[in-house]
N, C-alpha and C positions, 0 to 999 in steps of 0.2 A: 083164738087159735094160737097154739104154742109154736108153730113152725114159722121161721123167718122166711120172708119172701126173697127169692133170688133176684139179684139186680138184673135189670133189663139191659141186654147188650153185653158185649165182652169188655171187661175192664182190664187194661194191661197192668201187670205187676212190674216192679222196678227192673228185674233182669231182662224183661222183654223190651225195655225202652233203650234205644240206641241213638247215636247221632243222627241217623237217617230217619228215625221215627219220632223223635222228640223235637218238635219245632218250637221256635220262639212264638210267644203269643202275638196275635195280630193287634195292631193299634199301639204298639210301644209297650215295653215291659213295665215302666213306671206307671203308665196310665192304667193298665189292667190290674196291676197288683198294688197300686197306690203307695209305692215306695221303692226304695233301692235295696237290692239284696247283695249279700256277700256269703261266702261259704267257709266254714271252719271244719277242718279234719282234725278232730280233737279227741282227747281221751274221754272215756265214759265217766271218769271221776267227777263227781258233782262239785268239787272244790274249784275246778278250773273252768267251769262253764261261764259264770258271770264275768270273771276277768277277761276272757277271750271276747265275749259278746260286747262288753263295754268298750274295750280297746278298739275293736273293729268299727263299732258305731261312731265312736269319737274321731278316730283318725281317718276314716274314709267316708264319713257322712252317710252311713248306712242306716236304713230304717229297720231291716231285718237281717238275721244271720241264720242261714240253714246250717244246722249242726249235724255233722257226720261223725258219730262217735264209735270208738273201738277201744278196748284196753290196749294201751301202748301203740297208737297208730304209727308213730315214727318207726318202730320196729317192724310192724306189719308191712309198711310200704317199702322197707329196705330188705327184709328177710322173710317176709310172709310168702305163702303159696300164691300161685297164679290166681286161684279162686278167691283168696282174700283180697288181693290187689284189684281184681276185676269187680268185686263187690263194692269196694270203695269208689272205684272209677264210675260204676253205674250210678251210684248215688250222687256223685259230683256232677255227672252229666245231667241228671234231673234238675239240680240246682241251677246249673249254667243255662240249660236250654229252656226249662219251663219258667224259671224265675228271673232269668236274665242276669244272674250273678256274674260280675266281672272281676271279683277279687276272691282269691283262695288263700287261706292261712292254714299252715300245718303246725300243730303245736305238740310240744313235749313238756313234761313238768316234773318238778321236784316230788320225791316220794311216790313215784308211780309203781303201783302194784303189778300192772300188766307188763311193765318193762323195767324191772328193778336193776338198772345199770347206773354208773356214775354220770354226773352232769355232762362231762366232756363227750361221753359216748352218745348221750341223747343229742347233743349239739351236732355231732358228726352225722348221726342218723337223720336229723332234721334237714341238714344241708343236702344229704343224699336224697331224701324224700322230695325236696323241691325239684331236683333233677328228674325224679321219676314222674312227678305230676307234669312237669314241663314236656316230657316225652309224649304225653297224651295229646299235645297240640290243640289245646282247648282255646276257644275264642275269648280269652280273658285279658284284662289289662295288667294284672299283677298276680304273682304267686309269692307269698311271704312266709318265712319261717319264724317261729317264736318259741321262746323258753319261758315257762312260768316258774318263777323262783320260790324259795321257801316263804317269802312274804306274800305270795299269791299275786305278784305283779308281773306284767308281761315285759319281756326283753326281746327286741327284734334281733334275729340272727342274720 
C-alpha cells in the first residue's frame, strides 16, 4: 500500500508549544536525555556550526547543543518582524523546556551573507540580541554573545 498511515493522536507542532504547554521532562533533564543541553541561536552558514558547538561543549560541559539557525540571526533578533522573533523564541522554548537547556548563545560571524554588515555592527546587534532574549524571562543560567572571526574561532562578547 502506497499511502502513509496518519499518526495516532494529535502531535503538536513548534508554534503550538508555549511555556504553559511545554513542561520539563519528569525525572530530571539529564536523566531522561542522558546529557546536558545548551542552545545556540546561530547563522545557518555551515562554517560556523562546529566552532559554536565545540566552544559550548568545552566551556559549559555540554553534551548536546540545540541549533536554532537563521540567516543573520543577530539582525533578525534586533530588526526582524514580530513573526521572525516569535519563531526563534518558540524554538528556544522547546530547547529550554523539553531539553532542559540552561545556556543560550547568540552568534554572529565574519562574512555573513544573511547580514552583510561590518564586524562592529554585528557586535552591536549581538549585544542588543542578548537583551532581546533576556526580555523573554527564560529559566536559564546564562545568555552569551559570540563573534566568530575570519579564522572561524569564537570570541565572547
